[in-house]
C-alpha positions in Angstrom: 59.1 103.1 65.9 56.7 104.3 68.5 57.5 101.5 70.9 61.2 102.0 70.4 60.9 105.7 71.0 59.0 105.1 74.3 61.7 102.7 75.4 64.4 105.2 74.7 62.5 107.8 76.7 62.4 105.5 79.8 64.5 106.6 82.7 67.7 104.6 83.2 68.6 104.4 86.9 72.2 104.2 87.9 73.0 101.9 90.8 76.3 101.5 92.5 77.1 98.3 94.4 80.0 99.3 96.6 80.6 96.1 98.6 80.8 92.5 97.5 77.4 90.8 97.2 75.8 87.6 95.9 75.5 87.9 92.1 72.3 85.8 92.3 70.9 88.1 94.9 71.5 91.1 92.6 69.7 89.5 89.7 66.5 91.7 90.1 68.7 94.7 89.4 71.0 93.1 86.8 68.1 91.9 84.7 66.1 95.1 84.8 65.9 97.0 81.5 65.8 100.4 83.2 68.7 99.8 85.6 72.4 100.2 85.0 74.2 98.4 87.8 77.9 99.1 88.5 79.8 96.9 91.0 82.7 99.1 92.2 83.9 100.5 95.5 82.9 104.1 96.0 86.5 105.1 96.5 87.3 103.9 93.0 84.6 105.8 91.2 85.5 109.2 89.7 82.0 110.6 89.3 79.5 109.8 92.1 77.0 112.4 91.0 75.4 110.0 88.5 74.0 107.4 90.9 70.4 107.1 92.1 70.9 104.2 94.5 73.8 102.8 96.6 74.0 99.2 97.8 76.4 98.4 100.7 77.3 95.9 103.3 79.5 96.8 106.3 82.7 97.8 104.5 81.4 101.1 103.0 80.8 104.0 105.4 77.9 106.2 104.2 78.4 109.5 106.0 77.6 113.2 105.3 80.8 113.6 103.3 79.9 110.8 100.9 76.2 111.8 100.7 77.4 115.3 99.7 79.2 113.8 96.7 76.1 112.0 95.6 73.5 114.7 95.1 71.2 112.5 92.9 71.2 109.7 95.4 67.7 108.6 96.4 68.1 105.4 98.4 70.8 103.5 100.3 70.4 99.8 100.8 72.2 97.8 103.5 72.4 94.1 102.6 72.1 93.0 106.2 70.5 94.0 109.5 72.9 96.5 111.1 73.2 100.0 109.8 76.0 101.2 112.0 78.0 102.3 109.0 75.3 104.6 107.7 74.6 108.1 109.1 70.8 108.0 109.3 70.4 111.6 110.3 72.6 112.8 107.4 70.7 110.6 105.0 67.4 111.9 106.1 68.5 115.5 105.8 69.6 114.7 102.2 66.2 113.2 101.5 67.8 109.8 101.0 65.8 106.7 102.1 67.8 104.0 104.0 66.6 100.4 103.9 68.0 97.1 105.2 67.2 93.4 105.2 66.1 92.8 108.8 64.9 89.2 108.5 67.2 87.8 105.7 69.4 85.9 108.1 66.7 84.7 110.6 66.9 81.1 109.5 70.7 81.2 109.2 71.1 82.4 112.8 68.5 80.0 114.2 70.2 77.0 112.4 73.7 78.1 113.5 72.5 78.3 117.1 71.1 74.8 116.9 74.3 73.6 115.3 76.2 75.1 118.2 73.9 73.4 120.7 74.4 70.0 119.1 78.2 70.5 118.8 78.5 71.5 122.4 76.4 68.6 123.7 78.2 66.0 121.6 81.7 67.5 121.9 82.0 67.5 118.1 84.7 70.2 117.7 86.9 68.6 120.4 86.5 65.1 119.0 87.4 66.4 115.5 90.5 68.1 116.9 91.5 64.9 118.7 91.1 62.6 115.7 92.9 65.1 113.5 95.8 65.0 115.9 96.1 61.2 115.4 94.1 60.1 118.5 91.2 57.7 118.8 89.7 58.3 122.2 86.0 57.4 122.2 85.6 57.6 126.0 86.8 61.1 126.3 83.9 62.6 124.2 80.8 61.0 125.7 78.0 63.5 125.2 74.3 64.1 125.9 71.1 63.5 124.0 68.9 66.5 123.3 65.7 64.5 123.7 64.1 65.2 127.1 66.4 68.2 127.9 64.9 71.5 128.8 66.0 74.4 126.5 65.6 77.9 128.0 65.2 80.6 125.4 65.8 84.2 126.6 64.3 86.5 124.1 61.6 85.3 121.8 61.7 87.3 118.6 62.0 85.8 115.0 65.1 83.9 115.7 63.9 82.5 119.1 60.7 81.4 117.4 62.5 79.6 114.7 64.8 77.9 117.2 61.8 76.7 119.3 60.4 75.0 116.2 63.6 73.1 115.7 63.9 72.1 119.4 60.4 70.7 119.3 61.4 68.4 116.5 64.1 67.0 118.8 61.5 66.4 121.6 63.0 69.0 123.9 61.0 70.8 126.6 60.9 74.6 126.1 60.9 77.4 128.6 60.8 80.9 127.3 61.6 84.2 129.0 60.6 87.3 127.2 59.0 90.1 129.4 57.1 91.4 126.4 55.7 88.0 125.2 52.0 88.0 125.5 50.1 84.9 126.7 48.1 84.8 123.5 51.2 84.7 121.3 52.9 82.1 123.5 49.9 79.8 123.2 49.8 80.4 119.5 53.4 79.2 118.9 53.1 76.5 121.6 55.7 77.5 124.1 55.6 77.8 127.9 56.4 81.2 129.3 58.5 81.5 132.5 60.2 84.0 134.6 63.9 84.5 134.1 64.5 82.8 137.5 62.5 79.8 136.3 64.4 79.6 133.0 67.7 79.8 134.9 66.9 77.2 137.5 65.1 74.7 135.4 66.9 74.7 132.0 69.7 72.2 131.0 70.7 74.5 128.1 70.2 78.3 127.9 70.4 80.3 124.7 70.1 84.1 124.5 68.4 86.0 121.7 67.9 89.6 122.8 69.2 92.9 121.6 72.1 94.3 123.6 70.6 97.0 125.8 71.4 98.4 129.3 69.0 95.8 130.6 70.5 92.8 128.8 74.2 93.7 129.0 75.7 91.2 131.4 72.3 89.6 131.9 74.0 86.3 132.5 76.6 87.5 134.9 77.9 86.4 138.3 74.6 86.6 140.1 72.3 85.0 137.4 74.6 82.2 136.4 74.8 81.2 140.0 71.0 80.6 139.8 71.4 78.0 137.0 71.6 74.3 137.3 75.1 72.9 138.0 76.2 71.4 134.7 74.3 74.0 132.5 75.2 74.7 128.9 75.2 78.3 127.7 74.9 79.6 124.2 75.3 83.1 122.7 74.8 83.7 119.0 73.1 87.0 119.5 75.2 89.9 120.8 78.5 90.0 122.6 78.2 91.2 126.2 74.8 89.6 127.0 76.8 86.8 128.8 79.5 88.3 131.0 82.8 86.7 129.9 84.5 87.1 133.3 81.6 85.4 134.9 81.9 82.6 132.4 85.6 82.1 133.4 84.6 81.8 137.0 81.9 79.3 136.5 83.9 77.2 134.0 86.7 77.0 136.5 84.6 75.8 139.4 82.7 73.3 137.1 79.2 74.9 137.5 79.0 75.6 133.8 79.5 72.4 131.8 80.0 74.1 128.4 79.8 77.3 126.5 79.2 78.0 122.8 79.9 81.5 121.5 79.6 83.1 118.1 79.9 86.7 119.5 82.2 88.4 121.9 82.3 91.6 123.9 85.2 92.8 121.7 85.8 91.6 118.2 87.7 90.5 116.3 89.0 87.9 118.8 92.6 86.9 118.9 94.0 84.6 121.6 90.9 85.1 123.8 91.4 83.6 127.3 88.1 81.7 127.1 89.6 79.6 124.2 91.9 78.0 126.7 89.0 76.1 128.3 88.3 72.7 126.7 84.6 73.1 127.3 84.3 76.2 125.2 83.6 76.2 121.5 83.4 79.3 119.3 82.9 80.6 115.8 84.0 84.0 114.4 80.6 85.8 114.3 79.3 83.7 111.4 75.7 82.9 112.4 74.4 84.9 109.5 77.2 83.8 107.1 75.5 81.2 104.8 75.2 81.3 101.1 71.4 81.4 101.4 71.5 84.3 103.9 73.8 86.4 101.8 71.7 85.6 98.8 68.5 86.5 100.7 69.8 89.8 102.0 71.1 90.8 98.6 67.9 89.8 96.9 65.7 91.5 99.5 67.4 94.9 99.1 67.7 94.5 95.3 63.9 94.0 95.1 63.2 96.8 97.5 65.5 99.2 95.6 63.8 98.3 92.3 60.4 98.8 93.8 61.4 102.2 95.2 62.8 103.4 91.9 59.6 102.4 90.2 57.6 104.5 92.6 56.3 101.7 94.7 56.3 101.6 98.6 59.2 99.8 100.4 58.7 97.7 103.5 62.0 98.1 105.3 62.8 101.8 105.3 64.7 102.8 108.5 64.4 106.6 108.3 61.7 109.0 107.4 59.9 108.4 104.1 61.0 110.8 101.3 59.5 114.3 102.2 60.0 117.7 100.9 62.3 119.9 102.9 59.4 122.0 104.0 57.3 119.1 105.2 60.4 117.4 106.8 61.2 120.5 108.9 57.6 120.6 110.2 57.3 116.9 111.0 60.8 116.3 112.4 60.3 117.8 115.9 57.2 115.6 116.5 58.8 112.6 114.8 61.7 112.9 117.3 59.4 113.6 120.3 57.2 110.6 119.5 60.2 108.2 119.1 61.4 109.3 122.6 57.9 108.9 124.0 57.7 105.3 122.6 61.1 104.5 124.1 60.2 105.8 127.5 56.9 103.9 127.5 58.8 100.7 126.5 61.2 101.1 129.4 58.5 101.9 132.0 56.1 99.1 130.8 58.4 96.1 131.2 55.5 93.7 130.8 53.5 92.2 127.9 51.6 94.9 126.0 48.4 94.3 124.0 47.3 97.7 122.7 48.8 101.2 122.0 46.7 104.2 121.1 48.1 107.6 120.0 45.9 110.7 120.2 46.8 114.1 118.6 45.5 117.5 119.4 46.2 121.1 118.3 48.5 122.1 115.4 50.2 118.6 115.1 46.9 117.4 113.6 47.7 119.4 110.5 50.7 117.2 109.7 51.0 113.6 108.4 50.4 112.0 111.8 50.8 108.4 110.5 54.6 109.1 110.2 54.6 110.3 113.8 52.7 107.2 115.0 55.1 104.9 113.2 58.0 106.7 114.8 56.4 106.1 118.3 55.9 102.4 117.5 59.4 102.0 116.4 60.7 103.7 119.5 58.5 101.5 121.6 59.6 98.2 119.9 63.3 98.8 119.5 64.3 97.9 123.1 62.1 94.8 122.9 63.0 92.8 119.8 66.1 91.1 118.3 65.5 92.3 114.8 66.0 95.8 113.2 62.9 97.9 113.9 62.1 100.9 111.8 59.1 103.2 111.1 57.8 101.0 108.2 58.1 97.5 109.7 57.1 98.5 113.2 53.4 97.8 112.5 54.2 94.3 111.1 56.4 93.5 114.1 53.7 94.8 116.5 51.2 92.5 114.8 53.5 89.5 115.0 53.7 90.1 118.8 50.0 90.5 119.3 50.0 94.3 119.7 47.3 96.4 118.1 47.7 100.1 117.6 45.7 103.0 116.3 45.6 106.8 116.1 43.0 109.5 116.2 42.7 113.3 116.6 41.0 115.0 119.5 39.8 118.5 120.2 41.4 118.7 123.7 44.9 120.1 123.9 45.3 120.4 127.7 46.4 124.1 127.3 49.2 123.4 124.8 49.4 124.5 121.1 50.0 120.8 120.2 49.8 117.5 122.2 50.7 113.9 121.6 48.9 111.5 124.0 50.1 107.9 124.0 48.2 105.2 125.9 49.8 101.7 126.4 47.6 98.9 127.7 49.1 95.6 128.9 48.0 92.4 130.6 48.9 93.9 134.0 48.5 97.7 133.8 48.0 100.8 131.6 50.5 103.6 131.2 49.9 107.1 129.6 52.3 109.8 128.5 51.6 113.2 127.1 54.2 115.2 125.2 54.4 118.6 123.4 56.9 120.5 121.2 57.5 124.2 122.1 59.6 126.0 119.6 61.4 128.0 122.2 62.0 125.1 124.6 62.0 122.0 122.4 60.4 118.6 123.2 58.7 118.2 126.6 56.9 115.5 128.5 54.1 117.3 130.3 52.1 114.4 131.9 52.8 111.0 133.2 49.8 108.8 134.0 47.6 111.8 134.8 50.3 113.6 136.9 51.4 117.0 135.5 55.2 117.3 135.0 57.5 119.2 132.7 60.8 117.7 131.7 63.1 117.2 128.7 63.2 113.6 127.5 66.9 113.2 127.3 69.8 111.8 129.3 69.8 109.6 132.4 66.4 109.6 134.2 65.0 107.9 137.3 61.2 107.5 137.4 59.7 107.2 140.8 56.1 106.6 142.0 55.6 107.4 145.7 53.3 108.5 148.4 53.3 112.3 148.9 54.8 112.5 152.4 57.2 114.9 154.0 60.8 113.9 153.8 60.5 111.5 150.8 62.4 113.8 148.5 65.1 114.4 151.1 65.6 110.7 151.7 65.8 110.1 148.0 68.4 112.9 147.6 70.5 111.6 150.5 70.4 108.1 149.0 71.6 109.3 145.6 74.3 111.3 147.2 75.4 108.2 149.1 75.8 106.5 145.7 77.7 109.5 144.4 74.8 110.3 141.9 74.3 114.0 141.3 70.8 115.3 140.5 70.6 117.6 137.5 66.9 118.4 137.6 63.8 117.1 139.3 60.1 117.2 138.5 57.4 116.3 141.0 53.8 115.8 140.2 50.8 115.1 142.4 47.0 115.2 142.1 46.2 116.0 145.8 48.1 116.6 149.0 49.2 113.4 150.7 48.1 111.2 147.9 49.9 109.4 145.0 52.8 111.3 143.4 55.5 110.9 140.8 59.1 112.1 140.5 61.2 112.3 137.3 64.8 112.9 138.4 67.5 113.7 135.8 71.0 112.6 137.0 74.5 113.0 135.6 75.3 109.4 135.1 73.8 106.0 134.5 72.8 104.4 137.8 73.0 100.7 138.5 70.4 98.3 139.8 71.7 98.7 143.4 70.6 102.3 143.4 67.1 101.3 142.3 66.9 98.5 144.9 67.9 100.9 147.6 65.3 103.5 146.5 62.6 100.8 146.8 63.7 100.3 150.4 62.3 103.8 151.2 58.8 103.0 152.6 56.9 105.6 150.7 58.4 104.7 147.3 56.6 101.8 145.6 58.1 101.9 142.1 61.4 103.1 140.7 63.3 102.5 137.5 65.8 104.0 135.2 65.0 105.5 131.8 67.7 106.2 129.2 66.8 108.7 126.5 
């Protein structure tokens, strides 16, 4: 009787699976004694107030309106990598943890990429279409062996690493371009690092595996494809837009590009895409992650995570803040947001391999849970650099995988501010420092860059400039921006001594292109310039 009574007193958690998922993947939930799992679309459920957890894929939109209808909701799980259909800010405000499955489709995508390479090199789709049409034309589909070919991998995260292992088995030579790949990690996995120019000029096949950012959008465009070998093969199973589709047309037409394999496009879904008219183009409808195993893996991963969370155990793939009381959340949130922006700025300015990141806290911020703030900074730093979903919880693991150590400590010094966050990033080539503070009346501020005192809001379109403190530099910079029709919103200048090194942080009204940066670097006194997007 006693055991039965205890069993009856156990909490039964209500879980709603709104989108179609692998039944086998859901087994951890379906077989749990203290879970009641309902597989039904949210729009078909009369009473949403009963649910403790919600599992979705991409079909269900989790917005503020839906969250308001689910007051008992504790966790949302996305069975996949992307969380575009989930309002993270709204979830955090409701105290709802959001998790995903960032590495569940790594193998699937790597294998699909390799399948695309082989299909392209051996004309397999074209030969299949020919024989299905009643033809038998062996000479028309002569291909190439992979052995001895040089595979250029642009972006070396989890998928790039898995692809390299498979290419080695086929006795291919490997060249890897990843500006954030340390020499130590490259040696550990047995690949040769190279500059982008070297990868472009020396590779027989080039595959891209980077996130889509302002730096990678159109990375393989008119200018860079021209630097490749004549007869190169290009592969994109990462993000649409990394390879410029208009540039592909041009180089396919003049024969410079021998073949292209695409799983992703700039705009999807694709219907009657003009690239499909080229016989040397093969394509699939964004299915790199669509395998039985991958769908099982992502469902199983989030099912196990949800179960652990409901049982009071920590989860490893939380995307937003851990569950906090409203009082603690309101105190941490300003520093959480500031540190994420600081990490993102540091990542954009340090476009080189990084080995160590230290975060120091001074003043009133030391009274808070600084580990949450540190994780936010690490996530902000890593997000522009990796091809997998980065969040506050898995940032430390991803940093470790990439050979980056990090730590935090408190300090007595506050540099005259009520609170201060001081981040130091050390790389193979240089060190960069940033200090930030939160002022209740004015919001987040960056108050020091590499020892130079400044004061600017970390938001919008910024241009960071290092220069010699000489008369006329600011004027020439302003004239140049005006020539490019770029309007200056605000400008901060910092220097340590008259006539010495100085920095400028210029806020402008629009995103500037690389030509603006190149022209700025032509000014004799300017020795570094780059854009920062916040």
